C-alpha positions in Angstrom: -15.4 -13.8 8.4 -12.7 -11.7 10.1 -12.6 -7.9 10.6 -9.2 -6.3 11.7 -8.3 -2.8 12.6 -5.0 -1.7 11.3 -4.1 0.4 14.3 -4.6 -2.7 16.6 -2.2 -4.9 14.5 1.4 -4.9 15.9 4.3 -3.7 13.8 7.0 -6.4 13.5 10.5 -5.3 12.1 11.4 -6.6 8.6 15.0 -7.2 7.6 16.6 -6.4 4.3 15.7 -2.8 3.5 17.6 -0.9 0.9 17.9 2.9 0.5 16.7 4.9 -2.6 19.7 6.5 -4.3 20.7 9.8 -2.6 19.0 9.1 0.7 21.2 8.7 3.8 18.7 8.6 6.7 17.7 5.6 8.7 16.0 2.7 6.9 13.3 0.6 8.4 10.4 -1.5 7.5 7.7 -3.1 9.5 5.0 -5.6 8.7 1.5 -5.8 10.2 0.0 -9.2 9.3 -3.6 -9.0 8.2 -4.2 -12.6 7.3 -2.2 -14.9 9.6 -0.5 -17.9 8.0 -2.9 -20.7 7.6 -6.0 -18.5 7.8 -6.5 -18.5 4.0 -6.0 -21.2 1.5 -5.4 -18.5 -1.2 -4.0 -15.3 0.0 -1.2 -13.7 2.1 -2.1 -10.2 3.2 -0.2 -7.7 5.3 0.7 -4.0 5.6 4.3 -3.1 5.0 5.4 0.3 6.5 8.4 2.1 5.1 10.5 4.7 6.8 11.6 7.7 4.7 13.7 6.6 1.7 13.4 2.9 2.4 12.7 0.5 -0.4 12.4 -3.3 -0.8 15.4 -3.5 -3.4 15.1 -5.4 -6.4 13.1 -8.7 -6.4 10.7 -11.0 -8.1 7.7 -13.1 -7.0 6.5 -16.4 -8.2 3.0 -15.1 -8.1 1.3 -11.8 -8.9 1.4 -9.1 -6.2 -1.1 -6.4 -5.5 -0.1 -3.2 -3.5 -2.6 -0.8 -2.2 -1.1 2.3 -0.7 -2.6 3.3 2.5 -0.3 6.1 3.9 2.3 8.4 2.7 4.0 8.6 -0.7 6.3 6.2 -2.5 7.8 4.9 -5.7 7.5 1.7 -7.7 9.6 0.6 -10.7 10.0 -2.5 -12.9 13.4 -3.3 -14.5 13.8 -1.3 -17.6 10.9 1.0 -16.7 10.7 4.5 -15.3 9.9 4.8 -11.6 6.5 5.9 -10.9 5.0 7.8 -7.8 2.4 6.0 -5.7 0.1 7.7 -3.3 -2.8 6.8 -0.9 -5.4 5.1 -2.9 -3.1 3.9 -5.6 -3.3 0.2 -6.5 -0.3 -1.5 -8.2 -0.4 -4.9 -10.0 2.9 -6.6 -10.4 2.9 -9.7 -12.5 4.7 -13.0 -11.5 8.3 -12.9 -12.5 8.4 -9.1 -13.1 11.6 -7.7 -11.5 10.7 -4.7 -9.5 11.2 -2.5 -6.2 8.8 -0.4 -4.1 9.1 1.8 -1.2 8.9 5.3 0.3 10.1 8.4 -1.3 13.2 10.2 0.4 11.0 12.8 2.0 8.0 10.7 3.0 7.1 7.5 4.9 4.7 5.1 3.0 2.6 2.1 4.0 1.0 -0.3 1.6 -1.1 -3.4 1.8 0.5 -6.4 0.0 -1.5 -9.3 -1.3 0.0 -12.5 -2.7 -0.8 -16.1 -3.2 -0.3 -18.7 -0.6 3.0 -20.5 -1.5 4.2 -17.6 -3.6 7.9 -17.0 -3.0 10.1 -13.8 -3.4 13.5 -13.9 -4.9 15.9 -11.0 -3.9 18.4 -9.3 -6.0 
């Protein structure tokens, strides 16, 4: 068993952030790794922190993805769907192959825990 305290996990910059339409401020994401690579046969788990207006951009995963919002307020959308607001305590289940994006609203930062399967890959665009 391993217990981690999120405030003690370093933030590492993540490349490739995109803006939500209409936002012109700085865009930045960071990642805090909760389960280090190789520590679980089954899961990847980290916190992704988004600056105001920062999103992932469109992408898919080869496995299901779970998002648990832990700070701020954000949005999530699937291709052809209406964007939905997500807030602290909300849990999002995105199925493998479902094209989607997620990130902070233009007027808020947002952090979420992301859980995917070991070996799962993301395809961007």
